[in-house]
C-alpha positions in Angstrom: 119.5 307.8 256.4 118.3 305.8 259.4 115.8 304.0 257.1 118.5 303.2 254.6 120.8 301.9 257.3 118.1 299.6 258.7 117.3 298.3 255.2 121.0 297.7 254.6 121.5 295.8 257.8 118.3 293.7 257.1 119.6 292.8 253.7 123.0 291.8 255.1 121.3 289.7 257.8 119.2 288.0 255.1 122.2 287.4 252.9 124.2 285.9 255.8 121.3 283.7 256.8 120.9 282.5 253.2 124.6 281.8 253.1 124.5 279.9 256.3 121.5 278.0 255.1 123.2 277.1 251.9 126.3 276.0 253.9 124.1 273.9 256.3 122.3 272.3 253.3 125.6 271.5 251.6 126.9 269.9 254.8 123.6 267.9 255.2 123.8 266.7 251.6 127.4 265.6 252.1 126.5 263.8 255.3 123.6 262.1 253.6 125.9 261.0 250.7 128.4 259.5 253.2 125.6 257.5 254.9 124.6 255.5 251.9 126.4 253.2 249.5 125.5 251.8 246.1 125.7 248.1 245.1 124.5 245.7 242.4 122.3 243.0 243.8 122.1 239.4 242.5 119.2 240.4 240.3 121.5 242.9 238.5 119.8 245.9 240.0 121.7 249.0 241.2 120.5 249.9 244.7 121.4 252.7 247.0 121.3 251.4 250.6 122.2 252.8 254.1 125.6 252.0 255.3 124.2 251.3 258.8 121.5 248.6 258.9 119.4 248.2 262.0 115.9 247.3 260.8 115.4 244.4 258.4 112.5 242.9 256.6 113.3 239.6 254.9 111.0 238.2 252.3 111.0 234.9 250.3 113.9 232.6 251.4 115.9 235.3 253.2 114.4 235.0 256.7 116.3 231.7 257.3 119.5 233.3 255.8 119.1 236.3 258.1 118.6 234.0 261.1 121.6 231.9 260.2 123.7 235.1 260.1 122.6 236.0 263.6 120.5 238.9 262.6 117.1 237.7 264.0 116.9 240.6 266.5 117.0 243.1 263.7 113.9 241.7 261.9 110.9 244.1 262.1 108.5 242.3 259.8 108.1 238.7 258.6 106.8 237.1 255.4 105.3 233.9 256.7 102.2 232.8 258.5 102.5 233.3 262.3 101.9 229.5 262.7 105.2 228.9 261.0 107.1 230.3 264.1 105.6 227.6 266.3 106.7 224.6 264.2 110.0 223.0 265.1 110.3 221.8 261.5 110.9 225.5 260.5 113.8 225.5 262.9 115.3 228.9 262.2 111.9 230.5 263.0 111.1 228.3 265.9 114.2 229.2 267.9 113.3 232.9 267.3 109.6 232.6 268.0 109.9 234.9 271.1 111.5 237.6 268.9 109.2 237.2 265.9 105.8 236.0 267.2 104.4 239.6 267.5 106.0 241.0 264.4 103.7 242.3 261.6 103.0 240.0 258.7 104.2 241.8 255.6 103.8 239.1 252.9 103.7 235.4 252.3 105.8 232.9 250.3 103.7 230.0 251.2 103.4 227.3 248.5 105.8 229.3 246.3 103.8 232.6 246.3 105.4 236.0 246.3 102.8 238.1 248.0 103.9 241.3 249.7 101.9 244.1 251.4 103.3 247.6 250.6 101.4 249.4 253.5 102.5 246.9 256.1 106.1 247.1 254.7 106.2 250.9 255.0 104.8 250.8 258.5 107.9 248.8 259.7 110.2 251.8 259.0 112.7 249.2 257.8 116.2 250.4 256.7 116.2 247.7 254.0 114.2 244.8 252.5 115.8 241.6 251.5 114.1 239.2 249.0 114.7 236.3 246.7 112.3 237.6 244.1 112.7 238.6 240.5 114.1 241.9 239.3 110.6 243.1 238.4 109.2 242.2 241.8 112.1 243.7 243.7 111.7 247.0 241.7 107.9 247.0 242.3 108.4 246.6 246.1 110.9 249.4 246.2 108.8 251.7 244.0 105.7 251.1 246.2 107.4 251.4 249.6 110.4 253.8 249.0 112.5 251.4 251.0 115.7 250.0 249.4 115.3 246.4 248.2 118.1 244.0 247.7 117.4 240.8 245.8 119.6 237.7 246.4 119.4 234.3 244.8 116.6 232.0 245.9 119.5 229.6 246.3 120.0 225.9 245.9 120.8 223.9 249.1 124.6 223.6 249.3 125.0 225.5 246.0 127.4 228.3 245.1 124.5 230.6 244.8 123.6 230.0 248.5 127.2 231.0 249.4 126.9 234.1 247.3 123.6 235.1 248.9 125.0 234.7 252.4 128.0 236.7 251.5 126.0 239.6 250.1 123.7 239.7 253.1 126.6 239.4 255.5 128.5 242.3 253.8 125.5 244.6 253.8 124.7 244.0 257.5 128.3 244.0 258.8 128.5 240.3 259.6 130.7 239.1 256.8 132.8 237.0 259.3 129.7 235.1 260.3 128.8 234.5 256.6 132.3 233.1 255.9 132.1 230.9 259.0 128.7 229.5 257.8 130.1 228.7 254.4 133.2 227.1 255.8 131.1 225.0 258.2 128.8 223.8 255.5 131.7 222.9 253.2 133.5 221.0 256.0 130.4 218.9 256.6 129.9 218.2 252.9 133.6 217.3 252.5 133.3 214.9 255.4 130.1 213.2 254.1 131.7 212.9 250.6 134.9 211.5 251.9 133.1 208.8 253.9 130.9 207.6 251.0 132.5 208.5 247.6 134.3 205.2 247.2 131.5 202.9 248.2 131.0 200.2 245.5 127.6 199.8 243.9 127.2 196.3 245.4 127.6 197.8 248.9 125.2 200.7 248.2 121.6 199.6 249.0 118.7 201.1 247.1 116.8 203.8 248.9 113.7 206.0 248.4 112.8 209.3 250.1 109.0 209.2 250.3 106.2 211.2 251.9 108.0 214.2 250.4 106.9 217.6 251.7 106.5 219.6 248.5 103.9 222.3 248.4 102.0 220.4 251.0 102.2 217.2 253.0 101.9 213.9 251.0 101.9 210.1 251.4 104.2 207.4 250.2 103.5 208.2 246.5 105.4 211.5 246.6 109.2 211.1 246.3 112.2 213.3 246.3 114.2 213.1 243.1 117.5 215.1 242.8 117.6 215.1 246.6 120.5 217.0 248.4 120.2 214.8 251.5 120.9 211.7 249.5 123.4 213.4 247.0 125.8 214.3 249.8 126.3 210.7 250.7 126.1 209.2 247.2 123.0 207.2 248.2 121.5 204.9 245.5 118.3 207.0 245.1 115.9 205.1 242.9 114.0 208.3 242.0 117.2 210.2 241.1 116.5 212.5 238.0 113.0 211.3 237.7 112.1 214.9 237.1 114.4 217.8 236.4 112.1 220.7 237.2 111.1 220.0 240.7 112.6 218.7 244.0 109.8 216.1 244.3 107.1 214.5 242.3 104.2 212.1 242.6 104.6 208.5 241.3 102.3 205.6 240.8 102.4 203.4 243.9 103.0 200.4 241.6 106.2 202.1 240.6 107.4 201.9 244.2 106.6 198.2 244.2 108.6 197.8 241.0 111.6 199.7 242.5 111.1 197.7 245.8 113.7 199.7 247.7 115.9 198.3 250.5 115.3 201.3 252.6 112.6 204.0 252.8 112.9 207.3 254.6 109.8 209.3 255.3 109.3 213.0 256.1 107.9 213.1 259.6 104.9 215.2 258.4 103.8 212.5 256.1 104.1 209.5 258.4 100.5 209.6 259.5 99.4 209.5 255.8 101.5 206.5 255.2 100.1 204.9 258.4 96.5 205.6 257.0 97.5 204.0 253.7 98.8 200.9 255.5 95.6 200.6 257.5 93.6 200.6 254.2 96.0 198.4 252.2 98.3 196.3 254.3 98.9 193.9 251.5 100.6 196.6 249.5 103.2 197.2 252.2 103.7 193.4 252.7 105.1 193.4 249.1 107.7 196.0 250.0 111.1 194.7 250.9 111.8 197.8 253.1 108.6 197.0 255.1 109.2 193.3 255.5 112.8 193.8 256.5 111.9 196.6 259.0 113.9 199.3 257.2 111.4 202.3 257.1 112.6 205.4 259.0 111.4 208.9 259.6 113.4 212.1 259.8 112.2 215.8 260.1 111.3 217.5 256.9 114.3 219.1 255.4 111.8 221.3 253.4 109.5 223.6 255.3 108.8 226.8 253.4 112.0 226.1 251.4 115.1 224.0 252.4 116.5 224.2 255.9 120.3 223.7 255.6 120.8 222.5 259.2 118.1 219.8 259.0 119.4 218.7 255.6 122.9 218.2 257.0 121.7 216.3 260.0 119.5 214.1 257.8 122.5 213.3 255.7 124.4 212.0 258.7 121.4 210.1 259.9 120.8 208.3 256.6 124.5 207.8 256.1 124.9 206.1 259.5 122.0 203.7 258.7 123.0 202.9 255.2 126.8 202.8 255.7 127.4 201.9 259.4 131.1 201.0 258.9 131.8 204.4 257.2 130.1 206.3 260.0 131.1 204.1 263.0 133.1 206.9 264.6 130.1 209.3 264.5 127.8 209.6 267.5 124.7 210.8 265.8 123.2 212.7 268.7 126.5 214.6 269.3 126.9 215.4 265.6 123.3 216.5 265.2 123.2 218.8 268.2 126.6 220.3 267.1 125.1 221.2 263.7 121.9 222.5 265.2 123.8 224.6 267.7 126.1 226.2 265.1 123.1 227.2 262.9 120.5 227.9 265.5 122.3 228.5 268.8 120.3 225.7 270.4 122.1 223.2 272.6 119.7 220.2 272.3 117.4 220.7 269.3 117.0 217.0 268.9 114.9 216.9 272.0 112.7 219.7 270.6 112.1 217.6 267.4 111.4 214.4 269.4 108.9 216.2 271.6 107.1 217.4 268.5 107.0 213.8 267.1 109.3 214.9 264.3 112.5 213.3 265.5 114.7 210.5 264.0 113.2 207.1 264.5 112.3 203.7 262.9 108.7 203.7 261.7 106.5 200.9 262.9 103.4 200.8 260.7 100.3 199.1 261.9 98.9 198.7 265.4 101.9 198.6 267.9 99.8 196.4 270.2 
């Protein structure tokens, strides 16, 4: 009888323990379900993600989007070369260099590559990975790492797909109000630039060329921007407009530039030294350029540095607009406007000074020996 009683109590205890265990497991499963949500990303993928995001790895073009959204302190791995964080031309990374300089490198998108390192990604313990890659690449990263991957559009500067990408990232990370503020700010700048220049007559619109284009590397005067957002926003008479439809920039024969003979030439600051070298070798070529003989060659910071930087693009548009159309921009103090834009995107009060100290600022280009 005693033995039977002990056995009965043991079975009861085991049964209760199992019941409690089942109850705890059910509660845990319920809690786990409540801590995730499902969405469809911009590649058409269905992804289950945590509702609370604290650790982010941005790949492709998303690091600048994350920085614009004020999420730089949540980044736990970066996808660019460490040298990129020391270049003022990559402004979003430069202002966050103290946060990002010691982060692990988890991939690279240099020169259009889409490299990613699964082991390094897993080691970050990220809550989520953002990317601007294809559906297949996003699926592959998620499969190899076990970390949710959300793909957004690679995004065209000032395009609707950029707005959509910012909105999706903002919603996921709980900063939708910042995303909307960014979109509104960009739209306000674009509307202002358009209103100032849309009615300019062709006779009052001088010819212009954006040369020394930074496109998969640094180039000299024979690389030009074609369908160029900086010029499009102010209706500039871009001589290379629509020269190619499958790239932002292309190489042209130097004789073509002589044929165009633009009134103004704007150079990416990174390529100015190459243009200077070309002048030293062939000064006669430049003496046949109207922009050179009339002293109308200028430099501005590259709008493109590992993809397009929106804040630099907007500032460049105001700079070019003020030079080409002084009457339409006479109420604009360039330094005030530029620093206001940089401050909104980057949180930097005087980023113009940073660019000038780097030799990448806004200035007239004096080719030849200044002495």
